[in-house]
KOLPA-272535 format. One record per atom (N, C-alpha, C): z negated, x negated, y. Coordinates in pm, whole numbers, plus 50000, padded with zeros to 5 digits. Layout:
! KOLPA-272535
ZXY...
! end
This chain:
! KOLPA-272535
500554990549882499905001049988500184991150123500444996050238500544991250357499794994550446498854983350536497634987850589498084978750729497764986850833498114978750960496134974350974496204963951030494424959051042494984951751255494194959251286493874956651434492764949551454492974938151517491704926751613491184931251712489804930751773489754933251922489024926551945488994918152084487984910652153487814895752094486714892752076486424878251977487264876051854487334889651767488114888551649489704887551681490014893951783491434886651826491804873651833490624866151902490734850251937490494842351813489394848651728489544842351596490844841251513491584851451529492634853651445493994846351515493944843751651494594843851727496104856451711496114869451685496794881151648495764889851719496474903651736495744914251821496084924451636497244928051591497494932551514498794926351416498564933451284499464929851165499644940151040500364935550968500804947850830500434937150727499384945350637499184939350533498894945650406499264940650277499914949250187498904947450048498484956450021497274950749915497264963149807496634963949712496524975749612494944983749656494724992749610493795001549654492434989549586491544990149738490184976449703489424983249814488234979949799486974987849873486944974350004486144979750110486204973450236485834957850215484914960250139484394943950122485314934350034486194936949964487554934149890488594924949991488664939750139490044933350213489324926150295487704923050333487144915650417487284902550357487034900150200487004890850135488804880450200489444889950150490894886450150491424879050286490534886050399491314883050541490234872250590488944869550561488104858150560488524845850484489444846750391490274834450354491304834350440492114843950479493354837350584492694831550685491364838950750490934835550881489634829650890489304818150819487874815750808486914818450921487374817351047486684821851192485844829451112486374840751073485794856251051484714854851003484524849250932483234845150838481874840850916481974837351055480934833751180481024843051258481704855251209481524863551309480934879451266480764885351340479584897351310480204910251367481014919951315481474927851354481684942451243482044957051313481884964851209483544967551199483584979151081485094984551048485144997951046486605000151100486705015451135488095018151071488225028151008489405034250909489985043950968490955043851027491805058451052490495064051193489895052051254488755054751412487545061451288487075056851220486005062351152485185052851109483735047651134483345038051080482825037850976483035026250894482695027250766481915016050688481575019250586480935009150549481735000750480481154986450367481524977050316482174982050170481514993250121481494997749982482825008350020483185013950106484405024050112485805017850064486085027749959487195025249892488445029549976489515018550020490715019750080491765026649963492205038149966493185042949852494495044449936494885048050044496045050650101496225042950219497725044950252497555034850380496955036550491496475031450584495335031150698495695023750812495315025250883494865016751048493425011251002493265001451003491484991150961491934985151114490594990351193490034984051279488914974951267488884961051367487974950551280487434950951455486204956151478485654959751604484324949651625484054940851764483374937251769482024941951799480944934951786479854944951865479654949251984479544961452015479634964352165478014973452184477914973652348476814978352405476884993252414476525003252426476455016952460475755021452594475735032252642475275033552765475135046352831
! end
């Protein structure tokens, strides 16, 4: 399946891109992050949240269909 992965803030700086297409089989968020951290080792040093189709999810969430994945740096509410 094809995923669109979007990187924001310091995560875009760490990967040097803001968006990419990523092909993978059905997997959990933690499995996807492991692949991304292998490709972009700087991500291992960053704290961030993951949103799938604009909904925050935890690392056990299973990605089963094409989706938009956003890696979001910490942010403060107000």
